N, C-alpha and C positions, 0 to 999 in steps of 0.2 A: 508499400507502406503509405504512400501518399493518399490512397483511398481509405486508409484506416484499417486495412486488413493485414494481419500478420500471418506468416506461413505456419506458425505453430502456436497453438493456444495452451496455456498452462496457468489458468487464473490463480491468483494468490490473494488471500484475505485470511483474517483470523479473528475470532471473538465468540462471544456467547450472547444469547438473548438476555436482556436485562442489564447488560453492561452500561454503567452510567456515562462513560466517555466514548466518543467516536472520533477516531483520527483518520484523516485522509492524506495519503502520500501521493506522490506524482505517478510512479510506476515501479513495479518490482525490477530489481537488477539481476545480474547473473547468479548471485548467491541465493536470492529469493526464488529464482527459477529452479535451482537445484534442490533447495530445502522445502519449498512450498510454504515458507513461513515469512510473513512480512518483516522487513527490517532485521534480517538475519545476517547481513553482511556488514561492511564497514559503516554504512549509515546507521545501522542498528546499534553499533557500539557507541556512536555519538548520541543517538537517541537515549540509550540507557543512561549515559552520563547526565543528560539534560533532565531525565525523569528523577534521578536520584537527587539532583539539585532542587527539583520542584517539590520534593518531600515524600516521594514514594520510598518504601522500605528497601525494595530491590526491584530489578527489572521484571521479575515474574509477577509481583503485585501489580505493577502497571499493566501488564498484559492480561491479568485476570479481570481487571476493571475496565478494559478498553477494547472496543471492536475496532480493528484496523483494516481499512480498505484503501483503494487507490483510484485516482482518476482513470487510469488505464490499467486493466486487470492483468495484462501479460507483459513480459519483458519485451520492450520495443527493439532491442538489439543495440549494437555498438555504433557510435557515430563513424562516419567514413574515415576520419583521421585516426580512429582507434585510441582516442584520448579520453573517452568516457562513454556513457550511455546516450543513446538518442533521446532527445526530448520528445515526449509523445506529441505527434501531430494532431491538430484540431480534429481531423476526421476520426482518428482513433479514439480520442477522448469522447467525441459524440457517439461513437459506436458503443462505448461502455457506459454512457451516462445513465441508461435505464437501470443498470444494476445498482448504482449508487443511489439513485432516486428511490428505488424500491426498498433498499436497506434502510434508508433514513425514514421512510414512511412506516415500515414495519417495526423497527427497533426504537424509534422515538427517543434518542439519547438525550440526557440532561445537558451534556456539554459536547459541543462539536468543535 
């Protein structure tokens, strides 16, 4: 992982062309790896609560209007102490940066 290469790729992102909002997360977790949907685990439940407080009618309205990507596109694994997920190492973020750059250039969101 130090070189930024993971043993298994399972890129996770969601959204549609023309979405006015673009949200960037850190990296998918185990739930996202399984569902292939960003923020589908515990962090997603918290995100849903935040978006309701921000004025969205429901979580699906937020997802319809938002393209969701991440700095690192694949689950980086658990940390060695098994107390959470690994923080994406700089090399892994650098390896994925061209995807995020391309999405931003192509989608031109109104709000990032």
